[in-house]
C-alpha positions as CSV (number, residue, x, y, z in Angstrom):
1,X,0.0,0.0,0.0
2,X,1.4,3.4,-1.0
3,X,0.6,6.7,0.5
4,X,0.2,9.6,-2.0
5,X,-0.1,13.2,-0.8
6,X,-1.4,15.7,-3.3
7,X,-1.3,19.4,-2.6
8,X,-4.2,21.4,-3.9
9,X,-3.1,24.8,-2.9
10,X,0.0,26.2,-4.7
11,X,1.0,28.6,-1.9
12,X,1.8,26.0,0.7
13,X,5.3,26.4,2.0
14,X,7.1,23.9,4.2
15,X,9.2,25.7,6.9
16,X,12.9,24.9,6.9
17,X,14.2,23.3,10.1
18,X,17.2,24.9,11.7
19,X,18.7,21.8,13.0
20,X,21.9,23.5,14.4
21,X,19.7,26.0,16.3
22,X,17.6,23.2,17.8
23,X,20.7,21.4,18.9
24,X,22.3,24.5,20.4
25,X,19.0,25.3,22.3
26,X,18.9,21.7,23.6
27,X,22.5,21.8,24.8
28,X,21.9,25.2,26.5
29,X,18.8,24.0,28.3
30,X,20.4,20.8,29.4
31,X,23.4,22.5,30.9
32,X,21.2,25.2,32.5
33,X,18.9,22.5,34.0
34,X,21.8,20.5,35.3
35,X,23.4,23.4,37.0
36,X,20.1,25.0,38.0
37,X,20.7,28.3,36.2
38,X,18.0,30.8,36.1
39,X,18.5,31.6,32.4
40,X,20.0,29.7,29.5
41,X,22.3,32.7,28.8
42,X,24.2,32.1,32.0
43,X,25.9,29.2,30.4
44,X,28.8,31.6,29.6
45,X,29.7,31.5,33.4
46,X,30.2,27.7,33.3
47,X,33.6,26.0,33.9
48,X,34.1,22.4,33.0
49,X,36.6,19.7,32.6
50,X,36.3,16.3,30.9
51,X,37.0,12.9,32.5
52,X,38.0,9.9,30.4
53,X,37.8,6.1,30.7
54,X,39.2,3.2,28.7
55,X,36.7,1.4,26.5
56,X,36.6,-2.3,27.3
57,X,36.0,-3.5,23.8
58,X,38.5,-1.4,21.9
59,X,41.0,-0.3,24.6
60,X,40.8,3.3,23.5
61,X,40.4,6.4,25.6
62,X,36.8,7.7,25.5
63,X,35.0,10.6,27.2
64,X,33.2,9.4,30.3
65,X,31.7,12.6,31.6
66,X,32.0,16.3,32.1
67,X,32.3,17.9,35.5
68,X,30.8,21.3,35.4
69,X,30.2,24.2,37.7
70,X,29.3,27.9,37.7
71,X,32.4,29.9,38.3
72,X,31.1,31.3,41.6
73,X,30.2,27.8,43.0
74,X,32.6,25.2,44.5
75,X,30.6,22.1,43.8
76,X,30.9,20.3,40.4
77,X,28.0,18.5,38.8
78,X,28.5,15.4,36.6
79,X,27.1,15.2,33.1
80,X,27.7,11.8,31.6
81,X,28.4,11.0,27.9
82,X,25.0,9.3,27.6
83,X,23.2,12.5,28.9
84,X,25.2,14.6,26.4
85,X,24.0,12.3,23.5
86,X,20.4,12.7,24.7
87,X,20.6,16.3,23.8
88,X,20.7,15.3,20.1
89,X,24.3,16.3,19.6
90,X,27.3,14.2,19.3
91,X,29.9,14.6,22.0
92,X,32.2,16.7,19.8
93,X,29.2,19.0,18.8
94,X,28.3,19.2,22.5
95,X,31.8,20.4,23.4
96,X,31.9,22.8,20.5
97,X,28.5,24.3,21.6
98,X,29.9,24.8,25.1
99,X,32.9,26.7,23.7
100,X,30.6,28.8,21.4
101,X,28.5,29.8,24.4
102,X,31.5,31.0,26.3
103,X,32.0,28.2,28.8
104,X,35.6,27.7,29.8
105,X,37.4,24.4,29.9
106,X,39.5,24.3,33.1
107,X,43.2,23.5,32.5
108,X,44.6,20.8,34.6
109,X,46.1,22.5,37.6
110,X,48.2,20.7,40.1
111,X,45.5,20.9,42.7
112,X,42.6,19.5,40.6
113,X,41.7,17.0,43.2
114,X,41.2,19.7,45.7
115,X,38.8,21.5,43.4
116,X,36.6,18.4,43.1
């Protein structure tokens, strides 16, 4: 059985989907909800650093999670790789979006364990 759709009106336009905009909005709202920010625009005050693990099947280093916080807070919140993928973006796109929003990746200082 085939489904055939015929348009009778010539002026019907199909809106174009801004996929990149939808992904960016999803990433912003996910980070804002995780850190309990009042607005999505406060993502620019976020600091984060990645944690890695070894994949059992391939033996390669993979991203396990991001530990994030607002610059004025001391406590880090964990965002796992599975949660990042639920936003609709790949992990690379997720990290690119964070950088585009102004979030800062924390360099590895000597006292990183004290920060956690």
